[in-house]
Structure formats: C-alpha cells, structure tokens
C-alpha positions as CSV (number, residue, x, y, z in Angstrom):
1,X,23.0,-19.4,11.9
2,X,21.9,-16.5,10.3
3,X,19.4,-16.4,7.6
4,X,21.0,-14.7,4.7
5,X,19.1,-11.5,3.5
6,X,17.2,-11.3,0.3
7,X,18.1,-8.7,-2.3
8,X,14.7,-7.6,-3.2
9,X,10.8,-7.3,-1.2
10,X,7.8,-5.7,-2.0
11,X,5.1,-4.9,-0.3
12,X,1.6,-4.0,-2.4
13,X,-1.6,-2.0,-1.4
14,X,-3.5,1.0,-2.5
15,X,-2.3,3.5,0.0
16,X,-5.7,5.8,0.2
17,X,-3.5,6.8,2.3
18,X,-0.8,5.4,4.1
19,X,-1.0,4.7,7.8
20,X,1.1,3.0,10.2
21,X,0.0,-0.8,9.9
22,X,0.8,0.1,6.0
23,X,4.6,1.1,7.5
24,X,4.7,-1.3,9.8
25,X,4.1,-4.2,7.1
26,X,7.0,-2.1,5.0
27,X,9.6,-2.3,8.3
28,X,9.0,-5.8,8.1
29,X,10.0,-6.7,4.7
30,X,12.8,-4.3,5.4
31,X,14.4,-6.3,8.2
32,X,14.1,-9.3,5.6
33,X,15.2,-7.3,2.4
34,X,18.2,-5.0,1.4
35,X,15.7,-3.1,-0.6
36,X,11.8,-3.0,-0.7
37,X,9.8,-1.9,-3.4
38,X,6.2,-0.3,-2.3
39,X,4.0,-1.0,-4.9
40,X,0.9,0.8,-5.8
41,X,-2.5,-0.8,-6.4
42,X,-5.2,0.6,-8.4
43,X,-2.9,3.3,-9.8
44,X,-5.4,4.7,-12.4
45,X,-9.0,4.4,-12.8
46,X,-8.5,1.7,-15.5
47,X,-7.3,-0.3,-12.8
48,X,-10.6,-0.5,-10.5
49,X,-12.5,-3.3,-10.9
50,X,-14.8,-5.4,-8.2
51,X,-13.5,-8.1,-6.2
52,X,-15.9,-10.2,-5.1
53,X,-13.7,-10.6,-1.4
54,X,-13.6,-6.5,-1.5
55,X,-16.8,-4.5,-2.3
56,X,-15.5,-1.4,-1.6
57,X,-12.0,-1.6,-3.5
58,X,-12.8,-0.1,-6.5
59,X,-15.3,2.6,-5.8
60,X,-14.2,6.5,-6.1
61,X,-14.8,6.9,-2.2
62,X,-12.3,4.0,-1.4
63,X,-9.7,5.4,-4.1
64,X,-9.8,9.7,-3.4
65,X,-5.9,10.2,-4.2
66,X,-4.1,9.7,-7.0
67,X,-1.1,7.4,-7.8
68,X,0.7,10.7,-8.2
69,X,-0.6,12.2,-4.7
70,X,0.0,8.4,-3.2
71,X,3.4,8.5,-4.3
72,X,4.0,12.2,-2.4
73,X,2.3,10.5,0.5
74,X,4.9,7.2,0.6
75,X,7.7,9.3,-0.1
76,X,7.1,11.4,3.0
77,X,6.5,8.4,5.0
78,X,9.0,6.6,3.7
79,X,11.3,9.3,4.5
80,X,10.0,10.1,7.7
81,X,10.8,7.1,8.9
82,X,14.3,7.0,7.6
83,X,13.7,4.3,4.4
84,X,13.5,6.5,1.3
85,X,17.4,5.4,0.5
86,X,15.8,1.4,0.7
87,X,12.7,1.9,-1.0
88,X,11.0,2.1,-4.1
89,X,7.5,3.2,-5.2
90,X,5.7,2.0,-8.0
91,X,2.7,1.5,-10.1
92,X,1.3,-1.8,-9.6
93,X,-2.2,-2.6,-11.3
94,X,-3.7,-6.3,-10.1
95,X,-5.9,-6.7,-13.2
96,X,-2.3,-6.8,-15.6
97,X,-0.3,-9.8,-14.1
98,X,1.4,-10.5,-17.5
99,X,2.9,-6.7,-16.7
100,X,3.8,-7.2,-13.2
101,X,7.5,-8.2,-13.4
102,X,8.0,-4.6,-15.3
103,X,7.1,-3.3,-12.3
104,X,8.4,-5.8,-9.6
105,X,11.1,-8.2,-10.8
106,X,9.8,-11.8,-10.5
107,X,12.7,-12.3,-8.2
108,X,11.0,-10.3,-5.5
109,X,9.8,-11.9,-2.2
110,X,6.1,-10.3,-1.8
111,X,4.9,-9.4,1.8
112,X,0.9,-10.0,2.4
113,X,-0.6,-9.5,5.8
114,X,-3.8,-11.2,5.7
115,X,-6.9,-9.9,7.7
116,X,-9.5,-11.2,5.5
117,X,-10.2,-13.0,2.0
118,X,-8.9,-10.5,-0.3
119,X,-5.6,-10.6,0.9
120,X,-5.5,-14.5,0.7
121,X,-6.5,-13.8,-2.6
122,X,-4.2,-11.5,-3.9
123,X,-1.0,-13.4,-2.1
124,X,-2.6,-17.0,-4.3
125,X,-2.9,-14.5,-7.5
126,X,0.9,-13.3,-6.7
127,X,2.5,-17.2,-6.2
128,X,0.4,-17.9,-9.7
129,X,2.1,-14.5,-11.1
130,X,5.1,-16.3,-9.8
131,X,6.3,-14.2,-7.0
132,X,7.4,-16.1,-3.4
133,X,4.9,-14.8,-1.3
134,X,5.5,-13.9,2.5
135,X,2.1,-14.5,3.9
136,X,1.6,-12.9,7.6
137,X,-1.6,-13.7,9.8
138,X,-3.5,-10.2,10.5
139,X,-5.7,-9.8,13.9
140,X,-9.0,-8.5,11.8
141,X,-9.5,-7.2,15.6
142,X,-6.3,-5.0,15.5
143,X,-6.9,-3.9,11.3
144,X,-6.4,-0.6,10.8
145,X,-9.2,1.0,8.1
146,X,-8.0,3.6,5.9
147,X,-11.7,3.8,5.4
148,X,-11.7,5.2,8.8
149,X,-8.8,7.5,8.0
150,X,-10.8,9.0,4.8
151,X,-13.7,9.6,7.1
152,X,-11.5,11.3,9.6
153,X,-9.7,13.3,6.7
154,X,-13.6,14.4,5.4
155,X,-14.3,16.4,8.7
156,X,-10.6,17.9,8.7
157,X,-8.7,15.7,11.3
158,X,-5.6,13.8,10.4
159,X,-6.1,10.2,12.8
160,X,-3.1,9.5,14.7
161,X,-2.2,6.3,12.8
162,X,-1.5,8.6,10.2
163,X,2.1,8.9,10.2
164,X,3.6,12.1,11.2
165,X,5.7,12.8,8.2
166,X,2.6,12.3,6.2
167,X,0.5,15.4,8.0
168,X,2.0,18.1,6.0
169,X,2.0,16.8,2.5
170,X,-2.2,15.6,3.5
171,X,-2.7,19.1,4.4
172,X,-1.3,20.3,1.2
173,X,-3.3,18.0,-0.9
174,X,-6.4,18.6,1.0
175,X,-6.2,22.3,0.7
176,X,-6.0,21.9,-3.2
177,X,-9.0,19.5,-3.2
178,X,-10.9,18.6,-0.2
179,X,-12.2,14.8,0.5
180,X,-15.9,16.2,-0.3
181,X,-14.3,17.3,-3.8
182,X,-12.7,13.7,-4.4
183,X,-15.8,11.7,-4.6
C-alpha cells in the first residue's frame, strides 16, 4: 500500500544563506507533499531574540542577509533544483506563534531535522502551535554550518555546499554590500 501524499509541507529556517542541507530537507518534504512552504525565520530585526539552546541565532553576525535577500537566494536555489512551481517562500517569525497560521496554514506538516537542542525546541514549539511535525534525526558530525559559509563569503569564496544557482545572486548581493559591511 502506498502512503497518500500530503497536500502541504513546510520547512523553516533562517537560510543565512541557503546551503545544500537546506535543499536536502526541502526535497524530503517535497517527496511527501504536493507543495512546500519555505518559511524564513528571523525575517526582520524585531524577530531576533536570544535562545538558551542557540547562543548565536539572534546576533547581527549570524543574520547578515535581509528577508528580501534570503527570498531571492531561496528563489534561485529552488528554481535551480526545479522546485519553483511546487514551493512558496514566506516570512515566519518564531516569536509570534499567534500569527503563524497567517503565513503557514495549520494543516501543513512541518519538517524539522534536529541536530541539537535548538531544533528539538523549535519542533516542540511548532507542535504546541498546532502543527503536525515530522522530526528527522540529524547527525551533528555531518551538519553543514551556515556560520562556516558566512566566514568563507567574507574571504570572497563561495563554498561548494552553496547551490550553484545561488552563486550569481550572492555575487550580486555581496558586490553591493560586502560581508564586512553586513555586521
């Protein structure tokens, strides 16, 4: 018997910037769902807040790209993967659970890969907010770090874990505002 495909899934993240493990998780959601919402957390400065399980998540250095820029980077990545027609990018402020359903319908299944306590906390919060959550185990030893991607971008290098379709957009954004000026 084949499992029925869900209508709607969701993957949340800061995408600072998008990298291959983000796309891998979106692909997992797309294998189960007809359409996937890619929900960008920390969409603006007002959404940045300290978390005991993630010391850097709220800092300026960890959030160099605006929501608009991340939406452009995600658009390029999703188009490059052939998924643009089956995905929608939206803002998703984790600090405002009363408003989540305005961006991601409660019927969406949330896909969260847990590498550490932060992701498990996020999954619990999404469950408490009324979402079904598919919690996938992540091996911390194989986790790709957007912090490392940002460090490489500061030296002018685009790491191989950044999807090729994203590179031209990154080049354009960084030509206008270099990484050093984004902190």
